[in-house]
ZAKOLKOL-256650 format. One record per residue (C-alpha): residue in one letter; x, y, z. Coordinates in pm, 1 decimal. Layout:
// ZAKOLKOL-256650
+------+----------+----------+----------+
: code :       xx :       yy :       zz :
+------+----------+----------+----------+
:    A :        X :        Y :        Z :
...
+------+----------+----------+----------+
This chain:
// ZAKOLKOL-256650
+------+----------+----------+----------+
: code :       xx :       yy :       zz :
+------+----------+----------+----------+
:    M :  10383.4 :  16587.3 :   8610.7 :
:    S :  10671.7 :  16425.8 :   8703.0 :
:    T :  10716.9 :  16059.7 :   8502.5 :
:    S :  10943.2 :  15926.0 :   8798.1 :
:    H :  10843.0 :  15562.1 :   8918.8 :
:    S :  10881.1 :  15449.6 :   9261.1 :
:    D :  11153.7 :  15348.8 :   9458.0 :
:    T :  11089.1 :  14994.6 :   9392.6 :
:    T :  11083.2 :  14994.7 :   8976.2 :
:    N :  11368.4 :  15254.1 :   8985.4 :
:    S :  11603.0 :  15092.9 :   9220.0 :
:    E :  11969.9 :  15095.2 :   9101.8 :
:    L :  12075.0 :  14664.9 :   8992.3 :
:    S :  12399.6 :  14684.2 :   8987.9 :
:    L :  12571.3 :  14299.3 :   8834.1 :
:    T :  12941.2 :  14222.8 :   8771.5 :
:    S :  13106.6 :  14035.2 :   8497.3 :
:    T :  13060.5 :  13762.0 :   8709.6 :
:    D :  12647.9 :  13753.2 :   8786.2 :
:    I :  12684.7 :  13827.8 :   8353.2 :
:    Y :  12840.6 :  13499.6 :   8333.0 :
:    R :  12652.2 :  13298.2 :   8586.5 :
:    A :  12320.4 :  13402.5 :   8418.7 :
:    S :  12512.8 :  13280.1 :   8064.8 :
:    D :  12597.8 :  12910.5 :   8221.4 :
:    E :  12232.6 :  12912.6 :   8351.4 :
:    G :  12082.3 :  12986.6 :   8004.6 :
:    V :  11950.4 :  13337.5 :   8095.2 :
:    L :  12125.1 :  13487.5 :   7780.8 :
:    L :  12349.4 :  13309.7 :   7529.8 :
:    Q :  12722.3 :  13285.4 :   7608.4 :
:    A :  12821.8 :  13500.2 :   7303.5 :
:    D :  12573.7 :  13786.7 :   7432.9 :
:    A :  12746.3 :  13762.4 :   7756.2 :
:    E :  13105.8 :  13817.9 :   7622.9 :
:    R :  12940.5 :  14113.4 :   7430.4 :
:    L :  12779.3 :  14286.1 :   7694.3 :
:    V :  13087.9 :  14238.2 :   7948.4 :
:    Q :  13342.1 :  14405.1 :   7657.2 :
:    W :  13077.4 :  14669.4 :   7611.2 :
:    G :  13062.3 :  14776.8 :   8007.7 :
:    Y :  13443.3 :  14816.9 :   8028.2 :
:    E :  13488.6 :  14995.1 :   7741.2 :
:    Q :  13175.3 :  15215.3 :   7872.2 :
:    R :  13373.7 :  15276.4 :   8210.3 :
:    F :  13688.3 :  15326.8 :   8114.9 :
:    N :  13568.7 :  15565.2 :   7792.8 :
:    R :  13702.1 :  15308.5 :   7548.9 :
:    S :  14078.8 :  15412.5 :   7715.9 :
:    V :  14145.5 :  15034.1 :   7814.8 :
:    L :  14051.7 :  14749.2 :   7586.1 :
:    V :  13921.4 :  14422.3 :   7731.7 :
:    E :  14028.8 :  14125.9 :   7450.4 :
:    P :  13749.7 :  13919.9 :   7399.4 :
:    T :  13742.8 :  13606.9 :   7457.8 :
:    T :  13825.9 :  13341.7 :   7204.5 :
:    L :  13507.4 :  13145.7 :   7072.2 :
:    T :  13617.0 :  12796.8 :   7030.1 :
:    P :  13488.5 :  12535.9 :   6787.8 :
:    E :  13313.9 :  12349.1 :   7036.0 :
:    Q :  12951.2 :  12428.6 :   7132.8 :
:    R :  12836.6 :  12519.1 :   7436.4 :
:    K :  12795.9 :  12304.3 :   7717.8 :
:    G :  12443.2 :  12190.7 :   7787.7 :
:    F :  12196.6 :  11896.2 :   7715.6 :
:    N :  12242.3 :  11876.5 :   7301.6 :
:    L :  12353.6 :  11609.5 :   7042.9 :
:    V :  12751.4 :  11739.0 :   7101.2 :
:    T :  12737.3 :  11705.3 :   7463.8 :
:    V :  12526.9 :  11358.8 :   7439.6 :
:    A :  12767.3 :  11215.0 :   7185.2 :
:    Y :  13080.8 :  11334.9 :   7391.0 :
:    Y :  12948.6 :  11134.4 :   7732.1 :
:    F :  12849.4 :  10825.2 :   7563.7 :
:    G :  13149.2 :  10814.6 :   7398.2 :
:    A :  13310.5 :  10817.4 :   7685.3 :
:    M :  13077.2 :  10566.7 :   7829.3 :
:    L :  13192.5 :  10312.9 :   7566.9 :
:    M :  13517.5 :  10366.1 :   7656.1 :
:    I :  13545.5 :  10282.7 :   7983.9 :
:    S :  13317.8 :   9995.1 :   7933.8 :
:    A :  13515.8 :   9860.8 :   7641.3 :
:    C :  13863.0 :   9863.8 :   7884.5 :
:    A :  13728.6 :   9861.3 :   8253.6 :
:    W :  13465.5 :   9578.8 :   8207.9 :
:    F :  13504.8 :   9383.3 :   7866.4 :
:    L :  13906.5 :   9382.5 :   7875.0 :
:    G :  13891.2 :   9292.0 :   8252.0 :
:    D :  13691.7 :   8924.5 :   8109.6 :
:    K :  14012.5 :   8910.6 :   7907.5 :
:    W :  14244.4 :   8752.2 :   8198.8 :
:    Q :  14226.1 :   8405.2 :   8096.2 :
:    A :  14392.3 :   8523.7 :   7748.6 :
:    L :  14621.5 :   8818.1 :   7818.6 :
:    G :  14722.5 :   8725.3 :   8186.7 :
:    S :  14768.3 :   9006.2 :   8462.6 :
:    P :  15097.9 :   9178.7 :   8257.6 :
:    G :  14947.9 :   9180.7 :   7903.5 :
:    I :  14619.9 :   9339.7 :   8085.3 :
:    F :  14846.1 :   9545.1 :   8255.3 :
:    S :  15012.8 :   9691.8 :   7935.3 :
:    T :  14719.9 :   9716.2 :   7771.5 :
:    T :  14550.7 :   9979.8 :   8031.7 :
:    L :  14895.0 :  10139.7 :   8061.2 :
:    V :  14906.8 :  10244.0 :   7636.6 :
:    Y :  14461.1 :  10244.8 :   7643.7 :
:    M :  14568.5 :  10518.8 :   7915.9 :
:    M :  14858.4 :  10731.9 :   7744.4 :
:    V :  14653.5 :  10728.1 :   7420.9 :
:    A :  14353.1 :  10882.1 :   7612.0 :
:    V :  14586.7 :  11119.3 :   7817.9 :
:    G :  14752.8 :  11209.8 :   7491.5 :
:    V :  14445.2 :  11283.1 :   7243.2 :
:    G :  14243.7 :  11497.6 :   7589.8 :
:    W :  14516.8 :  11700.4 :   7620.4 :
:    W :  14564.1 :  11788.8 :   7243.3 :
:    L :  14196.8 :  11824.6 :   7203.2 :
:    R :  14220.0 :  12078.9 :   7457.5 :
:    K :  14429.3 :  12284.8 :   7334.6 :
:    K :  14271.0 :  12307.2 :   7059.7 :
:    G :  13993.4 :  12462.5 :   7193.7 :
:    Y :  13769.3 :  12105.8 :   7269.8 :
:    V :  13728.5 :  12174.6 :   7615.8 :
:    V :  13496.6 :  11953.5 :   7706.8 :
:    G :  13578.5 :  11637.2 :   7427.0 :
:    G :  13991.9 :  11689.1 :   7592.5 :
:    G :  13842.2 :  11688.7 :   7930.5 :
:    L :  13654.1 :  11352.4 :   7898.9 :
:    L :  13875.7 :  11147.3 :   7719.2 :
:    I :  14152.2 :  11248.4 :   8044.3 :
:    T :  13865.0 :  11164.0 :   8300.6 :
:    V :  13830.6 :  10796.5 :   8117.1 :
:    A :  14214.2 :  10739.1 :   8171.7 :
:    V :  14172.0 :  10852.4 :   8546.3 :
:    C :  13844.4 :  10582.7 :   8550.1 :
:    L :  14091.0 :  10294.9 :   8408.0 :
:    V :  14312.1 :  10344.1 :   8733.5 :
:    P :  14122.8 :  10077.1 :   8921.0 :
:    L :  14177.5 :   9830.7 :   8650.2 :
:    L :  14551.0 :   9939.1 :   8654.0 :
:    T :  14625.3 :   9921.8 :   9030.3 :
:    Y :  14419.3 :   9576.1 :   9024.1 :
:    T :  14679.1 :   9444.0 :   8787.3 :
:    I :  15000.2 :   9537.1 :   8993.2 :
:    E :  14802.3 :   9416.8 :   9301.9 :
:    D :  14744.0 :   9086.1 :   9132.3 :
:    M :  15114.8 :   9084.1 :   8987.3 :
:    I :  15313.7 :   9111.9 :   9317.8 :
:    G :  15026.0 :   8922.2 :   9504.1 :
:    L :  14982.9 :   9184.1 :   9790.3 :
:    W :  14646.9 :   9278.5 :   9916.7 :
:    P :  14505.7 :   9452.8 :  10225.1 :
:    S :  14290.1 :   9095.8 :  10250.3 :
:    E :  14205.2 :   8823.4 :  10051.7 :
:    H :  14185.2 :   8828.9 :   9725.9 :
:    P :  13904.6 :   8970.6 :   9608.4 :
:    G :  13846.7 :   8760.1 :   9305.7 :
:    S :  13813.5 :   8867.2 :   8943.8 :
:    Y :  13813.0 :   9255.8 :   8838.8 :
:    K :  13471.8 :   9189.8 :   8778.7 :
:    N :  13291.2 :   9222.3 :   9103.5 :
:    Y :  13461.6 :   9529.9 :   9192.5 :
:    Y :  13153.9 :   9735.7 :   9130.1 :
:    P :  12892.6 :   9475.9 :   9204.4 :
:    W :  13083.3 :   9367.6 :   9570.2 :
:    I :  13139.1 :   9497.2 :   9845.7 :
:    N :  13498.9 :   9377.0 :   9975.5 :
:    G :  13779.6 :   9545.5 :  10184.2 :
:    S :  14061.3 :   9473.2 :   9935.4 :
:    W :  13914.3 :   9714.1 :   9668.8 :
:    I :  14037.1 :  10003.1 :   9875.0 :
:    V :  14328.9 :  10051.0 :   9746.3 :
:    M :  14243.3 :  10077.1 :   9365.9 :
:    E :  13966.8 :  10335.5 :   9581.5 :
:    L :  14254.4 :  10525.1 :   9700.8 :
:    A :  14457.1 :  10536.2 :   9388.5 :
:    T :  14166.0 :  10661.5 :   9212.4 :
:    I :  14146.8 :  10955.7 :   9377.7 :
:    A :  14522.9 :  11045.4 :   9414.1 :
:    A :  14496.7 :  11020.8 :   9025.8 :
:    A :  14230.8 :  11240.8 :   8993.5 :
:    A :  14371.2 :  11498.3 :   9251.6 :
:    I :  14659.8 :  11533.6 :   9060.1 :
:    A :  14483.5 :  11545.3 :   8714.8 :
:    L :  14303.0 :  11849.4 :   8827.6 :
:    R :  14585.6 :  12026.0 :   8920.9 :
:    Y :  14706.4 :  12050.5 :   8576.1 :
:    V :  14327.1 :  12067.8 :   8415.2 :
:    R :  14022.1 :  12215.5 :   8566.4 :
:    F :  13727.7 :  12029.4 :   8430.6 :
:    G :  13444.5 :  11953.5 :   8648.7 :
:    F :  13375.4 :  11590.7 :   8533.3 :
:    L :  13715.2 :  11450.7 :   8662.2 :
:    T :  13589.9 :  11508.9 :   9018.5 :
:    A :  13311.9 :  11229.7 :   8957.6 :
:    P :  13579.2 :  10944.0 :   8981.3 :
:    I :  13675.0 :  11119.4 :   9344.8 :
:    A :  13309.5 :  11118.4 :   9448.4 :
:    F :  13205.6 :  10785.2 :   9309.0 :
:    S :  13557.8 :  10616.8 :   9479.6 :
:    L :  13528.3 :  10801.8 :   9818.7 :
:    W :  13105.3 :  10627.7 :   9819.9 :
:    F :  13256.8 :  10268.0 :   9744.5 :
:    L :  13575.1 :  10341.4 :  10001.6 :
:    S :  13313.2 :  10407.8 :  10243.6 :
:    M :  13117.1 :  10028.6 :  10188.1 :
:    D :  13486.2 :   9864.9 :  10170.1 :
:    L :  13621.4 :  10004.4 :  10434.8 :
:    A :  13384.7 :   9901.0 :  10678.6 :
:    A :  13373.7 :   9568.3 :  10540.5 :
:    L :  13752.6 :   9562.2 :  10606.4 :
:    I :  13752.3 :   9663.7 :  10942.2 :
:    S :  13446.0 :   9425.1 :  11029.8 :
:    K :  13663.2 :   9145.0 :  10899.7 :
:    N :  13882.0 :   9227.8 :  11196.2 :
:    A :  13629.3 :   9344.1 :  11440.1 :
:    N :  13345.3 :   9171.1 :  11384.5 :
:    L :  13137.4 :   9533.4 :  11363.7 :
:    S :  12771.0 :   9581.6 :  11400.8 :
:    W :  12568.7 :   9728.5 :  11145.3 :
:    E :  12489.9 :  10049.3 :  11303.3 :
:    T :  12895.6 :  10089.2 :  11304.2 :
:    R :  12894.8 :  10049.0 :  10953.8 :
:    E :  12625.7 :  10315.1 :  10883.0 :
:    W :  12865.7 :  10559.9 :  11121.8 :
:    I :  13133.7 :  10473.1 :  10884.1 :
:    S :  12899.3 :  10557.4 :  10562.5 :
:    V :  12816.1 :  10871.2 :  10775.7 :
:    M :  13174.1 :  10981.5 :  10836.2 :
:    V :  13321.0 :  10923.9 :  10486.5 :
:    G :  13002.8 :  11066.4 :  10321.6 :
:    L :  13045.3 :  11429.3 :  10550.3 :
:    F :  13400.6 :  11385.6 :  10417.3 :
:    T :  13320.8 :  11392.7 :  10116.1 :
:    L :  13027.9 :  11692.3 :  10109.7 :
:    L :  13333.0 :  11869.1 :  10297.2 :
:    V :  13539.4 :  11753.2 :   9988.4 :
:    G :  13300.1 :  11889.2 :   9708.5 :
:    Y :  13299.0 :  12199.5 :   9880.2 :
:    G :  13694.2 :  12300.2 :   9902.1 :
:    L :  13679.4 :  12173.1 :   9590.9 :
:    D :  13432.5 :  12420.8 :   9471.2 :
:    K :  13592.9 :  12741.9 :   9675.6 :
:    Q :  13965.0 :  12610.6 :   9612.7 :
:    L :  13955.3 :  12586.6 :   9245.4 :
:    L :  13695.8 :  12865.3 :   9113.3 :
:    K :  13906.4 :  13174.8 :   9179.1 :
:    P :  13739.9 :  13537.9 :   9310.0 :
:    G :  13547.7 :  13723.3 :   9027.0 :
:    E :  13602.1 :  13455.5 :   8768.5 :
:    A :  13296.6 :  13324.4 :   8603.1 :
:    R :  13214.3 :  12989.4 :   8676.0 :
:    S :  13247.5 :  12756.7 :   8340.5 :
:    E :  13307.5 :  12413.8 :   8557.1 :
:    D :  13092.6 :  12239.8 :   8817.6 :
:    F :  13390.0 :  12082.7 :   9042.5 :
:    A :  13119.1 :  12030.1 :   9346.0 :
:    F :  12801.8 :  11846.3 :   9193.4 :
:    W :  13000.6 :  11461.6 :   9216.9 :
:    C :  13095.3 :  11481.0 :   9531.1 :
:    Y :  12758.7 :  11650.8 :   9660.6 :
:    L :  12598.1 :  11337.4 :   9512.0 :
:    F :  12816.6 :  11079.7 :   9609.6 :
:    G :  12834.9 :  11254.4 :   9978.2 :
:    M :  12483.3 :  11264.1 :  10056.0 :
:    L :  12476.0 :  10918.4 :   9918.8 :
:    A :  12686.5 :  10816.7 :  10193.8 :
:    F :  12552.0 :  11055.9 :  10464.7 :
:    W :  12185.4 :  11062.9 :  10403.2 :
:    G :  12211.7 :  10717.6 :  10324.6 :
:    G :  12340.1 :  10581.0 :  10635.6 :
:    L :  12159.8 :  10838.2 :  10870.4 :
:    T :  11844.6 :  10722.3 :  10703.0 :
:    A :  11927.3 :  10316.1 :  10741.9 :
:    M :  11968.4 :  10356.8 :  11106.9 :
:    D :  11708.9 :  10262.9 :  11340.5 :
:    S :  11633.5 :  10563.2 :  11591.7 :
:    G :  11478.7 :  10437.2 :  11920.1 :
:    S :  11317.6 :  10751.8 :  12023.6 :
:    E :  11076.9 :  11050.8 :  11872.2 :
:    V :  11336.7 :  11243.3 :  11972.3 :
:    A :  11600.9 :  11090.2 :  11723.8 :
:    R :  11374.3 :  11101.4 :  11437.5 :
:    G :  11242.5 :  11440.5 :  11516.9 :
:    L :  11646.8 :  11602.5 :  11484.0 :
:    Y :  11628.1 :  11386.9 :  11174.5 :
:    A :  11377.1 :  11586.1 :  11034.7 :
:    L :  11547.0 :  11891.4 :  11128.6 :
:    L :  11875.4 :  11769.2 :  10962.3 :
:    N :  11683.9 :  11734.2 :  10621.2 :
:    I :  11490.6 :  12065.8 :  10675.8 :
:    G :  11847.2 :  12163.3 :  10736.6 :
:    F :  11947.6 :  12042.8 :  10414.5 :
:    I :  11672.7 :  12209.3 :  10220.9 :
:    W :  11812.8 :  12520.9 :  10328.9 :
:    M :  12180.3 :  12434.8 :  10261.4 :
:    A :  11996.4 :  12395.1 :   9911.5 :
:    I :  11864.7 :  12759.9 :   9873.1 :
:    K :  12218.6 :  12893.3 :  10031.0 :
:    L :  12453.8 :  12686.6 :   9796.5 :
:    R :  12221.7 :  12668.5 :   9503.3 :
:    R :  12243.8 :  12354.9 :   9453.2 :
:    L :  11947.9 :  12092.5 :   9377.1 :
:    T :  12099.2 :  11769.7 :   9558.2 :
:    F :  12049.1 :  11921.7 :   9904.3 :
:    L :  11701.9 :  12004.7 :   9816.0 :
:    V :  11640.3 :  11671.6 :   9664.1 :
:    F :  11789.8 :  11423.2 :   9955.4 :
:    G :  11631.0 :  11706.9 :  10238.9 :
:    A :  11272.0 :  11678.2 :  10060.6 :
:    L :  11332.7 :  11316.6 :  10064.4 :
:    G :  11409.5 :  11333.9 :  10428.4 :
:    V :  11136.8 :  11504.7 :  10571.8 :
:    H :  10892.9 :  11282.3 :  10338.1 :
:    I :  10983.2 :  10970.8 :  10513.4 :
:    Y :  10928.0 :  11193.9 :  10843.5 :
:    L :  10600.6 :  11266.0 :  10737.1 :
:    G :  10527.1 :  10934.5 :  10604.6 :
:    H :  10632.7 :  10771.1 :  10981.4 :
:    L :  10380.2 :  11035.7 :  11138.4 :
:    A :  10124.8 :  10920.9 :  10943.5 :
:    Y :  10153.4 :  10569.5 :  10995.0 :
:    E :  10251.7 :  10557.6 :  11307.5 :
:    V :  10234.2 :  10874.7 :  11518.0 :
:    F :   9903.9 :  10991.4 :  11407.1 :
:    K :   9773.5 :  10697.3 :  11269.3 :
:    N :   9423.8 :  10700.3 :  11487.6 :
:    S :   9422.8 :  11071.7 :  11415.1 :
:    F :   9117.6 :  11200.6 :  11149.2 :
:    F :   9251.7 :  11539.4 :  11101.4 :
:    F :   9605.7 :  11483.1 :  11073.1 :
:    P :   9610.5 :  11426.4 :  10644.9 :
:    F :   9449.9 :  11765.7 :  10626.2 :
:    V :   9646.7 :  11988.0 :  10885.0 :
:    L :   9922.7 :  11832.3 :  10699.8 :
:    A :   9777.0 :  11899.6 :  10363.2 :
:    L :   9673.9 :  12316.7 :  10544.0 :
:    L :  10022.9 :  12289.6 :  10610.4 :
:    G :  10144.9 :  12217.8 :  10275.5 :
:    L :   9993.3 :  12504.1 :  10150.9 :
:    S :   9975.9 :  12759.7 :  10361.3 :
:    L :  10397.1 :  12671.5 :  10294.3 :
:    I :  10359.7 :  12737.4 :   9940.1 :
:    L :  10137.2 :  13020.8 :   9962.6 :
:    V :  10381.2 :  13198.4 :  10205.7 :
:    T :  10673.1 :  13175.7 :   9901.5 :
:    V :  10476.4 :  13338.2 :   9698.4 :
:    W :  10421.8 :  13594.7 :   9904.7 :
:    T :  10774.7 :  13599.1 :  10014.8 :
:    Q :  10880.6 :  13639.4 :   9634.4 :
:    R :  10619.7 :  13926.4 :   9577.6 :
:    R :  10692.1 :  14171.9 :   9848.7 :
:    V :  10990.6 :  14097.4 :   9965.4 :
:    F :  11252.0 :  13960.5 :   9640.4 :
:    A :  11075.6 :  14174.4 :   9461.7 :
:    R :  11234.6 :  14463.4 :   9634.2 :
:    T :  11563.1 :  14371.1 :   9723.5 :
:    G :  11631.1 :  14167.5 :   9419.8 :
:    A :  11780.7 :  13906.7 :   9622.9 :
:    L :  11660.9 :  13495.7 :   9624.3 :
+------+----------+----------+----------+
C-alpha cells in the first residue's frame, strides 16, 4: 500500500535565508537557531565545499520586549528629558551661548560613546545614543536662532513651548532635525533614527500651516489639506526608506518605516477625518479609503495601517448608525451579520486557500 500523501500535504516548501531570518525577527525561532539553520543549508547545498562564516554573536541581547530593551529606551528618554526639557529651563542662568555650548558637548559625547558601543557590538545601545544626539538638534538650532535673532516669523517664546504650542517659527528647528537624522542614517543603520524624522515632519505639518496662515489667513479646511499632504509625503518617505535601506536578500534587522508610517498616518488620516464632508458620496469615499488602508496593512504587513483603517471604518459605520439609518430597526442586526460573515469567510479562506498555497 502506497504511503504517499496528497499533494497538499506533500507539497514542497522553499524558504530562503531571508525568510528564515524574518521568521527569527518575528519570534518564530531563536536568532541563534536561524543562523545555524542557514549555515547548515549552505553546507548541504554546496556539499561543504564552500563554508559560510557564521554570523558573530554580539554581547547584546536579542531585540524584543525585555529588561535590556526597556532599560535602553528608558535611559535614552531620561537623557533627552534632561537636556531638551530641563536644560531648556536654565536660560536665565546660562543664556543662549551657555545652552549652546552645553548642548553641543552633550551631543558630541552621545555620538562618540554611541559610535564606540556599536563597534563593540552593542548596536541598540549605541544607536540610541546617536538618536539622542539627533533629538537635541531642535534645542541647538533654537539657541543659534536666538543668538542671531533670526526667526521665520516672530519670536516663538521660550524653548519649552516647542512641544505643546504650534508656531511657524519652529519650522527651521524641524527641518534641521530632519536633515541631521538623514545624515545619521547615512552612516548608522538604526531604525529608531527615523523616529525624529517622522516626529519632525508631523510637527512641520502643523507649524507650516501656522506660518502660511499668518500671512494668508488660511481656513481650517486648508490647514487640514496641508496636514494631509505632509502626511502623505511622510508615508512616502517611510516607504522609500524601507526599500532603499533594506538591501535585496538581506535579513530585516531594522524597521526603517514604522515611525514614518505612524506619524504620517496621524497627519494624513487625522487631516482627512477632521474634514467636514458635505455629502454621503464623500463619506463613502472616506470609508473606501480606510478599507484600502486595511488592504495595505495586509500587503505591506503593517499593523499601523490596520489600526487607522479600522478606526476610519468604525467612524463611518457610526455615522451610518446614528445619522443615515438611525430610524432603522434592523440595521444593527444586518451589520452584526455582516461582521460575522466576514469572520467566517476569513476562517474558510485560511482553511481552503492559504492552507494549499502557504501564502498569506
